[in-house]
C-alpha positions as CSV (number, residue, x, y, z in Angstrom):
1,M,74.9,165.6,157.4
2,K,72.0,162.9,157.1
3,Q,69.4,163.8,154.8
4,Q,65.9,163.1,155.8
5,H,63.2,161.9,153.6
6,K,60.4,164.1,153.3
7,S,56.8,162.8,153.7
8,P,53.1,164.3,153.0
9,A,52.3,166.4,155.4
10,V,48.7,165.2,155.6
11,I,48.0,161.8,155.6
12,D,44.7,160.3,155.0
13,Q,44.9,157.9,158.0
14,A,41.3,156.1,156.7
15,S,42.8,154.8,153.6
16,L,46.0,153.2,155.3
17,P,45.2,149.3,156.0
18,T,45.1,148.9,160.3
19,L,46.7,146.3,162.8
20,D,43.4,144.7,162.6
21,E,43.0,144.5,158.7
22,I,46.3,143.3,157.6
23,T,47.3,139.7,156.4
24,P,50.2,138.4,158.1
25,I,53.3,138.1,155.6
26,T,54.8,135.0,154.8
27,T,59.0,135.6,154.1
28,A,60.3,133.8,151.3
29,K,62.4,131.5,154.5
30,G,58.5,131.0,155.4
31,E,58.5,133.0,158.6
32,T,55.4,134.3,159.3
33,L,55.6,137.9,160.5
34,D,52.8,139.2,163.1
35,A,50.5,141.8,162.7
36,R,52.6,144.4,163.8
37,Q,55.5,143.6,161.6
38,S,53.3,143.0,158.7
39,L,51.7,146.0,159.1
40,A,54.9,147.6,159.2
41,C,56.6,145.9,156.0
42,T,53.0,146.7,154.0
43,L,53.5,150.5,154.8
44,R,57.0,150.6,154.0
45,A,56.3,149.1,150.8
46,T,53.4,150.7,149.7
47,T,53.5,154.3,151.3
48,A,55.5,157.3,151.4
49,L,55.6,157.2,155.2
50,N,58.3,157.6,157.3
51,I,59.7,155.4,160.0
52,E,58.0,157.5,162.8
53,Q,54.4,157.2,160.8
54,I,55.0,153.7,160.1
55,A,55.6,152.9,163.8
56,E,52.8,155.2,165.0
57,Q,50.0,153.4,162.4
58,A,51.7,150.3,163.1
59,G,51.9,150.4,167.2
60,Y,55.4,150.3,167.8
61,S,56.7,152.0,171.0
62,G,58.6,154.2,169.3
63,R,60.9,155.1,166.1
64,A,63.7,153.2,167.0
65,A,61.9,149.9,167.7
66,C,60.5,149.9,164.1
67,S,63.7,151.4,162.3
68,H,65.4,148.3,163.8
69,F,62.9,145.8,162.6
70,L,62.9,147.1,159.2
71,R,66.4,147.2,159.0
72,S,66.8,143.4,160.2
73,D,66.9,140.7,157.8
74,R,63.7,139.5,158.8
75,G,62.1,143.0,158.4
76,R,63.8,143.4,154.8
77,M,62.6,140.1,153.9
78,G,59.0,141.1,155.0
79,V,58.9,144.2,153.0
80,Q,60.4,142.3,150.1
81,A,57.5,140.0,150.3
82,A,54.9,142.9,150.5
83,I,56.3,144.4,147.3
84,T,56.0,141.1,145.7
85,L,52.0,140.8,146.7
86,H,51.4,144.5,145.9
87,L,53.4,144.1,142.4
88,T,51.5,141.0,141.7
89,D,48.2,142.5,142.2
90,A,49.3,145.7,140.5
91,G,50.5,143.4,137.5
92,R,46.8,141.9,137.6
93,I,45.5,145.5,137.1
94,G,48.0,146.4,134.7
95,L,47.1,143.3,132.3
96,Q,43.4,144.1,132.7
97,T,44.1,147.5,131.4
98,M,46.2,146.3,128.7
99,I,43.2,144.0,127.3
100,A,40.8,146.9,127.8
101,L,43.2,149.2,125.3
102,A,43.9,146.7,122.9
103,Q,39.9,145.9,122.6
104,T,38.0,149.5,123.1
105,S,40.7,152.4,122.3
106,K,39.7,154.7,120.1
107,S,42.8,155.2,118.6
108,D,44.4,152.5,116.0
109,T,47.7,153.4,117.4
110,V,46.7,152.6,121.2
111,R,45.1,149.2,120.4
112,Q,47.6,148.2,118.3
113,A,50.2,148.9,120.3
114,A,48.7,147.3,123.6
115,A,47.9,144.1,121.7
116,A,51.5,144.1,120.6
117,D,52.8,144.5,124.3
118,L,50.2,141.7,125.4
119,M,51.5,139.2,122.6
120,D,55.2,140.1,123.3
121,R,54.2,139.5,127.2
122,A,52.8,136.3,126.6
123,G,55.7,135.2,124.4
124,L,54.4,135.4,120.7
125,K,56.8,137.1,118.3
126,L,56.2,139.5,115.8
127,D,58.4,138.8,112.7
128,Q,60.3,141.9,110.9
129,P,60.7,141.8,107.4
130,E,64.4,141.6,106.2
131,Q,65.5,144.7,104.4
132,P,67.3,144.0,101.2
133,A,71.2,144.6,101.7
134,G,71.9,148.2,101.2
135,G,68.2,149.2,100.9
136,A,66.5,151.7,103.3
137,G,63.3,151.1,102.5
138,H,60.3,151.9,104.2
139,A,58.0,148.8,103.6
140,A,54.7,148.3,105.9
141,P,55.7,146.2,109.1
142,S,55.0,142.4,108.5
143,I,53.2,140.7,111.2
144,T,53.2,136.9,111.4
145,I,51.2,135.0,114.0
146,N,52.1,131.4,114.8
147,I,49.5,129.8,116.4
148,G,49.5,125.7,117.2
149,Q,52.2,123.9,118.8
150,P,55.7,124.1,117.6
151,E,56.0,121.1,115.5
152,Q,52.7,122.2,113.5
153,P,52.4,125.9,113.5
154,V,49.7,127.6,111.6
155,T,51.1,130.8,110.0
156,L,48.8,133.9,109.2
157,D,50.7,136.3,107.2
158,V,49.2,140.0,107.2
159,T,51.6,141.4,105.4
160,P,50.4,144.5,103.2
161,D,50.5,143.6,99.6
162,E,52.0,146.1,97.2
163,A,49.3,147.4,95.6
164,G,47.9,148.0,98.8
165,N,50.2,150.6,100.0
């Protein structure tokens, strides 16, 4: 027995894009989808609507026509393009959030974690101190920041000194 995807009983139609508002999607192959196809792909990528609801919202004559398009190569490429577009926007929001947390969080732990995550995503490396052989010491972490060109790095070592523990 085929299990059907359950969708929310109440859908806020006012917050969904319409045929008049949708920007045409261009697939990886350079094909531009029409407004109805673009809307169907966008709704499939960004909502929990089922095929019947997508077909109705996008103006398809029925569920079968919409389902056939979304399962086609062109439809799958359109959904992938819509996902990429919306993830790019979400990534921008995520980056802004991480910057805000690194700058303004009341928690030192949150600020440090956000800053470390931003540095990691920027390709900067936090050097970990080497543990002595056979030692299970719990030394404070060493943070080294390399600034400048690889051939002339400027290194700031902010490792806590032994007296500061």
